N, C-alpha and C positions, 0 to 999 in steps of 0.2 A: 516095166509099167510106171516107174518113177525115176526120172533122171535128174540128178542134181548137177549144178554148174555154178561157176562164179568164185570158186576158191582161189587162193593165191597167197603170196607173201605180203604182209603189211606190217608197218611199224606200230609199236604200242601207241595207243591213242587214235589210231586210224580207223577207217571204216571199210566195210565190204558189204555187198549185197549178193546174197545167194538166191538162185532161182531153181525151181524144180518143175519139170514138165511131166504131166501125167497122161497116161494112155491105157486103153484096154479095160477100163472099168468106169462106172458112172461116178465121176469125180465129185459132182455136186451132192452126192448122197453121203459123203464121208467127211469126218473130221480128218485133217491132215496136219502134220507137224514136222519138226526137226529134232534129230537126235545127233549125238556126237560121241566119238570115242577118241580119247586122248591116248598118246603113246603109253603103253603099259597099264592102262586102266580099262574098266568095263564101259559098256555103252550106257549113256544116260540121256534121258529126255531133256530137251531144251525148251520147246514151245509147242503148243498145239492150238489150232484154230478150228472152230466148229464149222459145220457144213455151210451155214449161211454167211460166215465171215463176220459175225457181229459179237463174237465172244472169243477171247484169246487168253491163254494161260502161259505162264512163264515160270521157270525155276528161279529161285531167289538169286543165284549168282549173276543172272543176266537181266533181271528186272531193271527197267529204266535205261537200259543200253540197247537191247534188241527189240525189234518190232516185226511181228509176223503179219502177213497179209495174203490174200488170195484173190484170184480172178477166175471165177467159175466159167465164164465165157471162153477164156483162153486155156482153161484147165492148167493153171499155173498157181504155185504157191511160192512166196518170197520170204526171205529173212534179211532184214536190214540190221546190220551189226555196227554199232558205233562204240567209240571209246574202248576199242579192243585191248585186251590184256594178254600177256604171254600165256596165262592159264586158259585162254580160249583156244589155244592151239589144239587142233583135233581134226579128224575126218568127220565131216558133217553129212548126214543122210536125211533124206526126206522119206516119210512113211505115213500110212494111215495111223491114227492114234486115238486113244481114249484118255480121259482124265478122271482118275479115281485114286485119291490120296497119292497123287503123283501123275506123271505123264508116262503112259505105256504104249508101246508100239502095237499096231495091228499086224495083219499078215501080208501087207503090200509094202515092199521095200524097193529102193533103187540103189544104184551105185552111188558112192559117196564122192565128196569133193574135199580136197585137203585145204585147210586154212592154217597158215603159219604166222604167228604174231611174234616178231623178233626185230631187234634193232641191228 
């Protein structure tokens, strides 16, 4: 129902744009966002955008570097990642989301895409 793409290998300070295609549900009715899981760590919320696309939330480590956006007509959500750091290395997933004292996943997930930040 949610398929992420756009990951790859990038040098520190570089940029990547992740994309996520949604299907099988009424995309424009849901907040959607990005989560990541670094090697040996648990999954964490990164960003969440509301159903209209006019309110976005970010965890502190990515504020000012990452930008989330969505296109409801295309049923797509994006994550522009700039000034990437080695600690951003993780598998990134898109999912439906809620924001209550943090970013929490809903019940719609997709396969992830690997982002590796290394020189």
